N, C-alpha and C positions, 0 to 999 in steps of 0.2 A: 745283497743283489739287484742287478739291475730293474729297471718296469721293464723291459725291453730288451732285446736281442739285436735286432735291425731294426733303423729308423729312417725315414725318407723325413725330408728336414724342407718346408718348401724356404729357401731362401733368397735372402734380396743382397747377398752383400753390405749391407750395412751393419750398425755393430751389435745389439742386439741379436740379428742371426746367425755373425761371423762367433758370438758368444757361447751362443748354445751350441754349436759343435763339443766343443772339450767341456762344455758344465754336463750334457747326456754323455758324452765317454768318460770322465773322471767325478762327475757327484751322482749320478743314475746305477754306473756300471753297465752303457748302450756301449754294446761289441763296435757295432759297426756303423757306419751313419754316410746318408747318402743325401747328397742335398740336387733342391730341385729350382732352376729359376723357368722362369716362364716367358716368353716374350709376348708381351700382347700392343706392340704396337706404341712403347715408353718413347723410344730412337734413342735407348741406352745402347752401351756398346757392353755386348754379358761374355764378351771371352773375358777380357779381368776380372768379372766376377765369378767365373765356373774356375779361375787360377784360382785365384781370394779362396777358394772354399776347399781346393784342394791347399794350403798352405793356412789354412783355420783348421787344419786336422781329420778333415773329410775323405774317406775311404774312393768317392765317386760324385763325381759331380754334374749334375744331368742340366741342358736347356734342350727345351724344348719349346718348338715356335706356334704357337698355339693364337697368334695373330688370325687367321683368315675365320676359325671356330668360333673364337670372342664376338667377332660383329654378326657370321651368321648365326648362329646359336645362343645368344644370348639376348646382344646390342637388339638386332632385329624382329628379334618377337615383342620385346620393351619397348618398340617402338610400335607395334601392333597392336598391343597394347598404351600407349599417351602415358608410359607411365615417372608417373613424378610423384618423388614423398615428401608430403604435408605442399602440394601443390606447386613443388620449386625446385626440385635438388632432381633430375632425370638419373640418376641410380649408377655414374660412370665407376664410380669406384667400386659398390658393394653390385655390379655385374662382375665384374672380375672373379670375386671370391667363390662362388659356386665350380668354374671353371678353375681354377686352382686345386680347390679340395678337389675336381674329379682326376687331376692329373696327378695329383700326390697319392690317389685310392688304385689309379692306373697303375702307378710304378711301386706303390708297394705290392701288390699284386705280381708284377712282374720281375720283380728282385727277390716276392718273398721276404719281405718286409713284415714284421710283425706290430709296427706302431709307427702311425707317420706325427711328426712335430710341428708349429711354426716356435714365432718370433714377438706373436701379439701380447699386447699386456691387459689386466684385469679389467682397464677401464675402457675398452673403447666394443666398437660393432662386431669388430673383424674375428673375435675371436671367437661371438658365437655362430659370424656364419662358417666360419673354420671345422669348429666343433658339430655343426649340427647337420650340416651341408654330409663331412665324414658319416656320421653315425647312418645318415640317410642312403649313404651310397652301400659302406661296408660294416655292418655293426659293429662287426666280429676286432674289428682293428681300434688299438689302442690310441690315443690321441696326446699325445705330450706337450707340455708348453710350459715351458723353463721359465721364461720371462714373465709368467704370471704367479709364480711361485717363490721364485729364487729371494726378493725381497732385496735388491741390492737398486744403490742408486745411481743414474746415470754415470756417474764417478769411482762408484765400486764395481762395474760392471765395466768399466775400460782399463781399473786395474787387473782383475778378474782374466782380461785376456790379452792382457801384457804377458802376463806368466806362462801363456801357451804360444807367446809369437806373432800374438794379432795385436800390430802395429795399433798405435793410440791416433781416430782420424786428427787430421788439419785440420785445426779450430775452424772453424766454420764463423763465417760473416756472413750469415746468414742462418737467423735464427728459428726459421719456422721448418714446418714439417712438413715435407709435400707425398703425393700417389700422384702418381703419371702411367697414363696407358696413349690408346686412342682413340680413344672417346673425350679423354680432359684429363684437367689437370686438378689433385685439391692441396688445398691452402690450410697449414694449421697454424696453431700456436705463438711461442714468442709474442712478442705486445700482440699481435690478432684477439691470443686473452681478455682484452677488455674489449667487449663488444663496444665504446664510444670510440674507441680509435680505425679514423678513417687508413685504408687500404694504402700502400704504397705502387706507386705504379710496377716499382723494383720486382714485386712477388707473382708479376703477370708475363706469360711467353707467348699465349697461344693469339690474341686478342689486344689488339690496340687500344691504345686510349685515344677519346673520342676525338680530340684535339686533331689527331696526327693523323684521322682516318682518309680517307678520300672524300674531295669535297660534291664528286656527283656520286649517285647510287647505280649501284649496279643489279642487275635484274639477274635473276637466274634459276630455272624451270626444271620442277621435280620431277622424274617419273615410277608413277608404282606399281605394281602390280601384288592382288590378290596383299595391299596391305607394306608388302615389300622391298625398297628404294631398288630401283635399279638403272634409272636413270640421270643423266645430269647434260642439260639444254641437249636433248634429242639425240646423246651417245650414250650404249649400253656401257657400264661398268663393272667390274668385279666389285663386292661391298665392300673391302679395303679399302679399295679405291675412290671409292665413291664419299664416304667420309674422307678420308684423307682430304678430296676434292671438297669439300663444305667448310670442314673444320678452316682451310688458308680460307676460302673466299668471303666467308662470314668471321673468322677473325680478324682479317682487315678491316670492316668494318666494325670494328667493335663487339661482333654480337655477341651472348653468351657465359656473362660475368654474375657470376651468383653470388652475395654476403647476406647471410643467412644463423639465423637462431638454430638450431636444432636441434632435435629433442631426438635422443640418441636412447635405445633400446635398453641400455643399462641403470636408466634414471638419470643419467645426466645433461644439462642444456651445453652445449658445447659451440661454438662461433664457426663458423667452414666457410670456407672464398673454394668455388668451384670455377674451372673454368670451361663449359660443352658447349665451345660454337655450333660445330655442325648437330649435335645431338638433340639441340633446340629447339634450332630450326627445321628437321625433319621432324620433330613429336609438331611440332606447329600445324608443316604441312600437311603429315596424312591427319591430323584432327578434323583440321580444313576440308580435305579431299572424301573420309568420314560423311561431314556435314551434306556432300549431294549425294552422295551412294548410297547410305543409310537409312529406313524410315527413322523416322521419329522415336518411334518406342524403341526400338533396337539400339541407340543414339543415346535416350537419357537411361536407359538400364543401364547399356555399357560404361557408360562415364561414370555410374557408382562403382561397379565392381573394377573400376582401373585404381580409382583409389586402394581397395582392397589391395592390391595387384602390386601395387608401389607400397606398400607392407611388406607385404609378403616377404619380397625381397629385399627389400631392406632389412626387414628382420631375420634373415638369414633361412629363406623356408624357401629356397629356389626349388627343392626335392620333395615338394610335400606336398600331399594327396589336396588339399585347395588346391595347391595353387596348380593342380594337372588338372584338375575340373574346370579353371577358369580359364590356361590352355585350349582347351578343346570351345569351349564358349567364344571365346575369342578370334581362333584359327575359323570358325562356321561366322563370323562375322564379316571377315575377311576375301571371302569368294568375289564379293564383285568391285573392295573396293580397289578399282585399278584405273589413272589418268594423273593427270599430269596440273598439278600446281606452280603460279609464277609465285616467283616473291620479289617485291623491291629492299634492296636491303640497304642502308645511309647510317650512317648515323647511331649505330647501337642496337637498332631495331630493323627488322625484322617483319615486311611490312604485306601481307597475301596480297595480289592486284590480281588475280583470277586463278581460274580453275577453270576443268574441264574433263567430262570423262564417258564414257561411253553406254555407263550402265546408271549416270546422271539420272535422279528423279526429280530436277529439275523442269520441268511444263512452261515456257515461256507464254502460255495460254492462255494458262492459270495465273498466274501472276502479273501477266502485264493489268497496267487502267488505262492501253489505248482500246483503239476499235477492235482488237484482234481477243478481245476478250472471251470467253465458254465458260470463267463460271456463270453458275447461276444464280443469281444475285439473292433472290426469290425462296430460294432453298435456304437462307440464310437464317431470314428472320424465326421460321419454324425450330429449326436448330438450337437460336438461342433460347428459343422457350423452355423446350426441354433441358438443355447443360443447362438454364438458370432455375429447373425447378423447382430442388432441394432446395435454393437460398432462399428463396420464396414462397414455400411452406416455413422455414425455418423465421423467416423473419414475420410471417402475420401470426407465428405461435410465442414469439417472445416479446411482441408489440402490449 
């Protein structure tokens, strides 16, 4: 007896998700498999993927263009949060998972499916992100993960697929595992599993090698409205066009490469390479604009919450009570984060060279050391006495 009657399967067109189709039907007794491939701006031609799903035995094959929602509803809130996992990774891949989970749940409800499925293995983060997000959105749906349970090696998986007409992939010249969307690329596996191995230039696609970047800098002005990126060099752009533009110009200057040893949620350390040119630049610009427009206590307190926010997203808790509470706090802080940040892009570096805002808290009359100075220097002596009083008392009592 099968585990489910009708299943919506997250589908990428790869070996594992293709083999999931006959496996669900023949091993687990699923009667109908509907595949769903999400277009998140990865640049792939999705019609061949749709056709491959049908050839692999899918009863229906869905393509959903969710790029606009991906940027507006997932990437931009993460930029407002300055979200970085372990202070380095801007969550380009992780941010896609709660959206894909939402699309799966919506499709299951639309087509009357009693389960959803994915092709994640038992060693990665994505299985957690999918399972937890789906449970948060519709706890009544079953979640099936064949690749986590079938126990087949890569070779056995290919052989199983061949039994059902799924052609073996042409031997890949590249040993790397790559995931891509509009925010960037993640590259892992193969020789990169050796943390001493230097990544070869061939793995990069969105960012130029420093030796190949222009010998003159590019200046770019990024405009924000309430913490959301809205303008490039004074031109208002849609979220998708804005990210595309910043990706291109930052990548041209070799900005956005990350090589890190990452702590996965399941307890494994993994070596990960990321290319996220636009996302890195936008977070850097946004954070700088906050320094101009937020009070010191809000800025400092928000920095602590940003680390928690990044961990929540990485750990698959996008749809969680704590994440919702942090969202409310972050949205409140963004009300005055409006202005423009000017950046110099050159030889792998994005350097902030100017910022301005109608809500600026910077006061030239207070900051200057010139004749215009209005700061009351005499007040400093009393302030220092009161500020240092606990230290003075402690010192007197411990001598």
